[in-house]
N, C-alpha and C positions, 0 to 999 in steps of 0.2 A: 410485410415489407419492412426492411430495416431503415436506418437513418442515413445510409450512404447517399451522397449526393444532395442531401438537404442542408440548408444553411441556417438551421435553427439551433441556438444554444440556449439551454434553460438553466435555471437556478433552482435547486431543490432545497426545501426547508421542512423536513419531516417533523412531526410532533414529537417523535422519539428518535434520539440519535444514538447510534451504536458506537461504543467505545471499547477498546481493548485496554484494560488497566495494565499499565506497564509493570507494575509490581505484582500482578496476579496472573501472569501468563500460564496457561495450562498446556503442557506438551503431552499429547496422548502417548501412551507407552509404545505403540507400534512406530510412531514417528520418532520418538527418542531413540529406539533401537536402530531405525534407519539412519538417523543422523550420526550415531556412534560408529556405524559401519563405514561411513565416509563414501569415497568414490565420487565426490563432487567438489567443486571449488566455488566460493562465494566472493563476489566483487560488488562494489558500490559505485555507481555513476560511470561505469566503464562502457556501457552500451545502452544509454538511455533511449535513444531512438529505436533501437532494435526491440527493447522491451515494450515500448508503446505500440510498435507495429505488430508484435506478437499478441498483445492484448486485444488488438483490433481484428485479428484473424478469426472471425466468427461470422456466422450468417447475418446476424443483426448486431450493429455496434453503434454506439454514440460517439465514437472516436473518429471525428471527421477531419478533413484537411485543416480546417480552422483550429480545431482542438490540437492537432499536431503542431501547428505553427505557434499557438499561444503557449503550450507547454514546453516547446522547444525554446522559446524566449525565456520562460521562467527558469528552465534548466540553465541557460546561459548566464542568467543573473544569480544562480546559486540558490534558487527558491524551489526548484523541482528536482527530485532525486529518484534514483532507481537502485534496486538490488537485483543482482543477476546470479543465477545458479547455473554453473557450467558442468557438463558431464562429457568427458572425452573431447573437451574444447568446443562443444556445441552448446548453444544456449538452450537450457532445458526447462527453465522456469524463471519467474521474476515478478516484480511488483514495482509500481511507481506511484508517486504522489507529490504533494506540496508541503513545504516546510515554512511556517511562519512563527517567529518567536520560539517558544518551547512546545509548539504543537506540530504534529504531522498528520496530514489528511491523505489516507490511502485512496487512490483513485481506481486502480484496476490491477489485476494480477492474472497470470497465465501459467500453464504448465504444458510441456510437451512430453515429459516423462512423469510417471506416478510419483507423487509426494513432493515434487520440486517446487511448486508454488507454496506448499506448506513450509518447506525449508527456507524459502525466501521470506515468508512472514515471520518465522521465528528469528531469522537473522536480522530482519529489520527491527524487531522488538529489542533484541540484544543491543543493537547499535544505538537505538534511541535511549534505552535505559542507561547505557554507559555515558552518553552525552548529556544526561540530565534533563531529558525531555519530560514534560508533564502530561501530555495528552496525545493519544493515538486514536484518531477517529477513523472508523471503517464504514461510515454511512449507514448501513442497514445490518441488523442482526439476522443472519441466516443460520440455518441448521449447521452448515459447514463451519461458519465462524464461531458458533456457540461452543464448539468443542475446545476452543482455545481460551475460553473465559470471557468472551465478548458479552457486554451487558448493555442494556438500553437505559438511557437517561432522558427524562422529560426536557423539553426545549429550554425551559427556564433554568434548570440545573446545568444543562449543557452550556448555556450562555455564560454562566458564572465561571465554570471551569475553563471555558474558552478565553474569557477576558483575562483570567489569571495567567494562562499559558501565553497569551499574546503580549502580556506585560513583561515577560521574562525572555531574555535573548539567549539562545543556545546555538552553537555551531554544529552543523551536521557532521 
């Protein structure tokens, strides 16, 4: 049974934190080819609510009404952002997360067409890099994320990196 209908919000603090080093993004060859081919359009913060809803469209989701409300408020305050990938003017993939200081915390991503969540991830890294961000946290290192160069850092090292990033202000 999924989380739908439950009013439980939890805070996760894993011993190892997954980070995508902004200066060490690895784009797999097949994805680089796909991106060069084009046929999609990337926007930022153009459809935040739609991205969240698409991320929640699965059998089991932690994205409850309360999460929608809180992240919607964060978005209105300029602290939560999304990247959208459009194909034929249809939302094909995206990612959303929270921005504090020079840190971005990815919360969830989705795709409706092959590779479009990957295009969203690469587009977000490019945006963060250009804006001078220092930290891109992706919560957990999965096999999928490992192909992009995601590394795990112990909690103490992560805290040091986080403190430095929070002490620096960057505009999204």
